[in-house]
N, C-alpha and C positions, 0 to 999 in steps of 0.2 A: 507494499499497500503507498500510497504516497503520503509524504510529511508535510507538504504543500497544503495551505488551508482549501477545504472546499469549499468552491463557487456555487452559488446560488442564480441562475441566469434566468431573466425575462426578457425576453423578445418583447420586438414594435410590432408597428404595423398600424397606424392609427387608430387601436381599441376596435378593430373595427374584424368581424368575422373572416372577411375574406384572408384574412393574413396571419396563417397557423404560424408555429414553432417550426417548420421545415426552412425555412431561407434565414435560419440563424444554425442550422445544424455543423456549414463549415466553419463555422464561428467557436462551437463548442467543442466539436471534433479538433481543431488546434489548440484550444485552450489545454485539452488532456494530453495531447500529444506534447507539451510544456509541462508535464506532471500533477496537474490540477486535477483532481476529481470534480465531475460537471454536473450541478443536480436543476438540469433545463425543466422550467415547469411550463404545463400548456395551462392556458385556463378562460373562460367562456369572456366573448366579448361583444361588443354590439350587432347583434343579426342573429345571436345563436341562445341570446340570454342572456349574456354576462354587461350588460348597462349599467351602469353606478349603481349600488355598492357592489353588484357581487362578482368582477370580474379581481376585486383587490378582497373579498371572502375565499375566493378559489386560493389568490395567492399565499394568504395567511394559513387555510389548510394542507398545502402544500409546506408549507415552513411547522408547521406543529408535525408534520411528518416526517421531519429529519431524523426523528429519534430512532427510526426503523434502520438506517444506516448504521448506526453504532455495531449493531449485532453482526453488520456485516465487514466491519473490520474499520471502518471509515472513520476520521478524528473529525466530530463537531464541534470541536470547544472555541476554533476559532473561524468565520466564516465571511466569505466576500459575497453581499449582493450584488449583481451587477445587470442592469438594465437599460435596453436598447430603446431613446426616443421615447414611444410610449409606454414602453417597459420600464423606463428612463422614470417616467413621473409613478410606477406605481413600485416602484421600487424604492424610492423615497417616501412615500405613501406609508409602505411598509415600515422605512424605520419611524415613522411616528406611533407606530404601535407594537415596537419590537418586545416589550413588555410581557403584552396580552399572546404573542405570536410564535415566540420562541420555545423551543422545552427548553426545561431546567438546566440540561448538560450544555447551552451554547453559554459562552461566558465573553465573548469577545467579535463585535459584527462591524465590517466598513463597507461603507455603501458608495458603490461605483455608477454614475449616470452618464453613458454615452448618448450623447447631444439629446440628453431628457426634455424631457418639458417641463419646466417649475414654475408657470405660471397660467393656469389653465383659462383665465378668466382674458387676458392678453391674448391668450394663445388662437380660443374661439372666435376673439373677433379679427381674428385674418381671414383672407381668402384661398388660400393655396388648397392642395386638394386634402390633406392631412388636417388642414385646419379647420378646414368645414366640415369633417366628421365628426367633429369635437359634440355638437349638439348631437347626435345620435346618439354614442357614449352618454351623455348629460343630463339627456332629455330634454334638451332645448337650448337655445341661447341663455346669455349670462341672465338676461335681466326676465326670463321666464321662469327659469329654475334657479335662486338665488341662494338657496339651502345646500343644494345639490356643488353647487359652483365654489360655495365658500368650505364645505367637509371636503370636497374631492382638491383643494389647490393645496399643496405642500407649503405656499407661500405661509400660512397659518398657522401651522407647525411648528415648534420651535427643534425639533426632531436632537434632542438632550437628551435620552436617557442613557441609565449609568453602562450598557453593554453597546452602544455605538462610541465606535473607539472615531473613526474619522467616515468623513462627507465629503466626495470628492464628484465635481461636472469635470466631464473631458468634452468639449466642445470644438468646431473646427470654423474656421472664418467663411469658408465657402459653401457652407451649408444652406442649400437652398427651402428644407423639408421645414427645420426645427431653426427658427431664428438664434444666432448668439447670443441677441439679449434675455432669451431665457434660461441661458447657464449663469442663474445668481441665485443663493439664497442665505440668510444668516447663516446659516451651522457651515455653508460648505466651502472649500476651496477650490477656486475654479482653474484648470489649465487651459486656456484660450492654443487650440493651433493653425498655424499660418495653413491657407492652402487646402485643409481638409476636410471635405463634403460627410454628406450626411451616412452614407452607407460605408463608408470606408473602413468603419470600426468594426464593421463585421467582416469585413475582408483579410483575411489571411496576408501577411508577407507584406500588407500595406505601411506606411508611418504613422499613422494612426494607431493601427493593430500592435508597431512595437510600444508605441507611446503607452497602452494600455499594459502591457507587460510589462514595461518599467513602472509603471504605480502599482502593480502588484507587488512587484518584488521592494 
């Protein structure tokens, strides 16, 4: 078994059921080839019953099931939760409820957002294809679903639980899906990469992927 921390991975795809876990297989495989055990979690999304808060509830249930890996010899004392795009948003939201969702044996968590969406209100007001999908996930525009947008917005949480060791946002300046302005949170350290686009993070061998490995180390 690897001595490296377990990675819990959450894929993106605008929170939509049209985009499932398959597009993240290459990244998960590359991380495992670097010696990281990867617990890649699928979840319901808008279009298959995963509208807010169901997607987050699914992922919380996945975290609670981490304890089953101890029986297989994996060390879950320290874990990395990594999320890409909409998965970065959900990773941050898991950070807001770590104390409730984590098995007791997990002592330390690092969260890494890859082009993560950190302000759903601002994001929903945009016009690209992914921004336009936000109301499908949150059951309306910000003015129509005020409570959903408040509860689902990482900006409204401190992410200060004692088990959370670090929160890092990795973002590219050439991202046309998630604007670089999204890479802000009071708890987070932001690393901005020049010339990096939205999908570079999930392409093994890219400059962005190498930066992710450096961050994990």
